[in-house]
C-alpha positions in Angstrom: 18.4 -8.1 25.5 19.4 -4.6 24.5 17.5 -3.1 21.5 20.8 -1.5 20.4 22.6 -4.7 19.5 22.1 -7.7 17.2 24.1 -10.1 19.4 22.0 -13.2 20.2 19.0 -11.8 18.4 17.0 -14.0 16.0 16.5 -12.5 12.6 14.2 -13.8 9.8 15.3 -12.4 6.4 12.7 -12.8 3.7 14.5 -13.2 0.4 17.7 -13.6 2.4 19.6 -15.8 -0.1 21.3 -13.3 -2.4 21.8 -9.7 -3.5 20.5 -7.3 -0.8 18.9 -10.0 1.3 22.1 -12.1 1.2 24.2 -9.2 2.4 21.7 -8.4 5.2 21.9 -12.1 6.3 25.7 -12.2 6.4 26.0 -8.7 8.0 23.5 -9.4 10.7 25.2 -12.8 11.4 28.6 -11.2 11.7 27.1 -8.9 14.4 26.0 -11.9 16.4 22.4 -12.6 15.2 21.0 -16.0 14.5 19.6 -16.1 11.0 16.8 -17.8 9.1 17.6 -17.4 5.4 14.3 -17.5 3.5 14.3 -18.3 -0.2 11.5 -18.6 -2.6 12.1 -21.5 -5.0 14.5 -24.1 -6.2 16.1 -21.4 -8.4 17.6 -19.8 -5.3 18.2 -22.9 -3.2 21.9 -22.9 -4.1 22.2 -19.2 -3.2 20.6 -19.8 0.1 22.9 -22.7 0.8 25.9 -20.6 0.0 24.8 -17.8 2.3 24.2 -20.2 5.1 27.6 -21.9 4.5 29.3 -18.5 4.5 27.7 -17.6 7.8 28.6 -20.9 9.4 32.2 -20.7 8.1 32.5 -17.4 9.9 31.3 -18.9 13.1 27.7 -17.8 12.9 24.3 -19.6 13.2 22.0 -19.9 10.2 19.7 -22.2 8.3 17.7 -21.9 5.1 13.9 -22.4 4.6 11.9 -22.3 1.5 8.5 -20.6 1.0 6.5 -18.9 -1.6 5.4 -15.7 0.1 2.4 -15.2 -2.2 0.9 -18.1 -0.3 -0.1 -17.2 3.2 0.4 -20.7 4.5 4.0 -20.5 3.4 4.6 -17.2 5.1 3.3 -18.7 8.3 5.4 -21.9 7.8 8.6 -19.9 7.5 7.9 -18.0 10.7 7.0 -21.2 12.4 10.2 -22.9 11.3 12.2 -20.0 12.7 10.5 -20.2 16.0 10.9 -24.0 16.2 14.6 -23.8 15.4 15.6 -20.8 17.6 12.7 -20.6 20.1 12.0 -16.9 19.4 12.0 -14.2 16.6 13.3 -10.7 17.3 13.7 -9.2 13.9 11.9 -9.7 10.5 13.2 -8.1 7.4 11.4 -8.6 4.0 13.4 -8.0 0.8 11.0 -9.9 -1.4 9.9 -8.1 -4.6 9.6 -8.3 -8.4 10.1 -5.5 -11.0 8.1 -5.2 -14.2 8.7 -2.3 -16.6 5.9 -2.3 -19.1 3.5 0.3 -20.6 0.2 0.6 -18.8 -1.9 -0.3 -21.8 0.1 -3.5 -22.4 0.0 -4.9 -18.9 -2.0 -8.2 -18.7 -4.3 -9.3 -15.9 -1.9 -12.1 -15.1 1.0 -9.7 -14.8 -1.1 -7.4 -12.6 -2.1 -10.3 -10.3 1.5 -11.6 -10.1 2.9 -8.2 -9.2 0.1 -7.6 -6.7 0.8 -11.0 -5.0 4.6 -10.6 -4.8 4.9 -7.0 -3.9 1.8 -6.2 -1.9 0.0 -9.3 -0.6 3.3 -11.0 0.4 4.4 -7.9 2.3 1.0 -7.6 4.1 1.0 -11.1 5.4 4.7 -11.0 6.2 4.1 -8.0 8.5 0.9 -9.6 9.9 2.8 -12.8 10.8 5.7 -10.8 12.2 3.2 -9.0 14.4 1.9 -12.3 15.7 5.3 -14.1 16.2 7.9 -11.5 17.2 8.9 -10.9 20.8 7.9 -7.7 22.4 10.4 -5.0 21.4 10.9 -6.7 18.0 11.7 -4.9 14.7 10.0 -5.2 11.3 11.5 -3.7 8.1 10.2 -4.0 4.6 12.1 -3.1 1.4 10.0 -0.9 -1.0 11.2 1.4 -3.8 12.1 5.0 -4.4 9.7 4.9 -7.3 7.1 5.7 -4.7 8.3 9.3 -5.0 8.9 9.3 -8.8 6.8 10.9 -11.5 7.3 8.4 -14.3 5.7 5.8 -16.5 6.6 2.2 -17.1 6.4 1.0 -13.6 2.7 1.2 -12.9 2.5 -2.3 -11.3 5.9 -2.2 -9.5 5.5 1.2 -7.9 1.8 0.7 -7.6 2.0 -2.6 -5.7 4.8 -1.4 -3.4 2.9 1.8 -2.5 0.4 0.0 -0.2 3.4 -1.2 1.9 3.9 2.3 3.1 0.4 2.3 4.6 0.8 -1.3 5.9 3.9 0.0 7.7 2.0 3.0 9.3 -0.9 0.9 10.4 1.2 -2.0 11.8 3.4 0.5 13.7 0.4 2.0 15.3 -1.1 -1.4 16.2 2.1 -3.1 17.3 3.6 0.0 19.1 2.1 -0.9 22.5 4.4 -4.0 22.4 7.4 -1.9 21.7 7.6 -3.2 18.1 8.9 -0.7 15.5 7.8 -1.1 11.9 9.7 0.7 9.1 10.2 0.6 5.3 13.3 1.4 3.3 13.0 2.7 -0.3 16.3 2.2 -2.2 17.0 3.8 -5.5 17.7 1.6 -8.6 20.2 -1.0 -7.2 23.2 -2.3 -8.9 22.1 -5.9 -8.9 20.7 -8.4 -11.5 17.3 -7.6 -10.1 17.6 -4.2 -11.8 19.3 -4.8 -15.1 16.9 -7.4 -16.5 14.2 -4.7 -16.9 16.3 -1.9 -18.4 17.7 -0.9 -21.8 21.4 0.4 -21.9 19.9 3.9 -22.4 17.7 3.6 -19.3 20.6 2.3 -17.2 22.7 5.3 -18.2 19.8 7.6 -17.2 19.4 5.9 -13.8 23.1 6.1 -13.2 23.1 9.9 -13.9 19.8 10.7 -12.1 21.0 10.6 -8.4 22.4 13.8 -6.9 25.4 11.9 -5.5 25.9 10.0 -8.8 25.5 6.3 -9.7 23.2 3.5 -8.8 22.3 2.5 -5.3 24.6 -0.3 -4.0 23.4 -2.9 -1.6 26.3 -1.9 0.7 24.6 1.5 1.0 21.3 0.0 2.2 22.4 -2.7 4.6 23.8 -0.2 7.3 20.5 1.7 7.2 18.4 -1.5 7.7 20.8 -2.5 10.5 20.4 0.9 12.2 16.6 0.7 12.0 16.5 -2.6 13.8 19.1 -1.6 16.5 19.9 2.0 17.5 17.2 3.5 15.2 14.4 1.5 16.8 12.7 4.8 17.9 11.9 5.4 14.2 8.6 3.7 13.4 5.8 4.0 10.9 8.2 5.7 8.4 9.4 5.0 4.9 13.1 6.1 4.6 14.2 7.0 1.1 17.9 6.0 0.6 18.8 6.7 -3.0 21.6 9.3 -3.2 19.1 11.9 -4.2 17.4 10.0 -7.0 13.9 10.9 -5.7 12.8 12.8 -2.6 9.6 14.2 -1.1 
């Protein structure tokens, strides 16, 4: 199969039920990919079902599978389910993450451990299992954050726990490269989704909206084409973190 198309490829979308992950699932399916829509818990089961139903109604192939990516056995189970169902996996995209905005001196050990597990540990073992299970010539893409290039307080555990994913990406790309597998990360700016607003005051929202050079918050529709490019025509890009934020941060 050509690396430049999604047609007949199998894509596992971590956090693929709603928001950015949901749009990636539907967009990839519309381009001919077969999709596993991963979701974390019962709270997103209905969203996963809706995304699968939308894909199937449009003539695509998809199914949903639950797993808590902070548990390595669940990561492995999701990949195994995808391989059982479709016989192969070509693309793995991980959108899973959690934001916490809190002063450094007020962050609890429990919050630290939770943020580490969701944003860092889950990403590590997702990439690991993708490296084990993807076909030669596969593509791996992780969603991180443009805070990796920001000089700011408040997000010590979010930016701090996403930061290792950059190095995971570099290391995995070097190790998986001989099999033709590209590994990338995409760092969006603050995205106009419920994932963002729950952490921010109205004043902070106004600041984030004004901070990008091109104006406004990042939209999921701005990120999906980039992810699609990286797993098709842009496959020659590997080991890189791409900042896509309208000029919110850069380096």
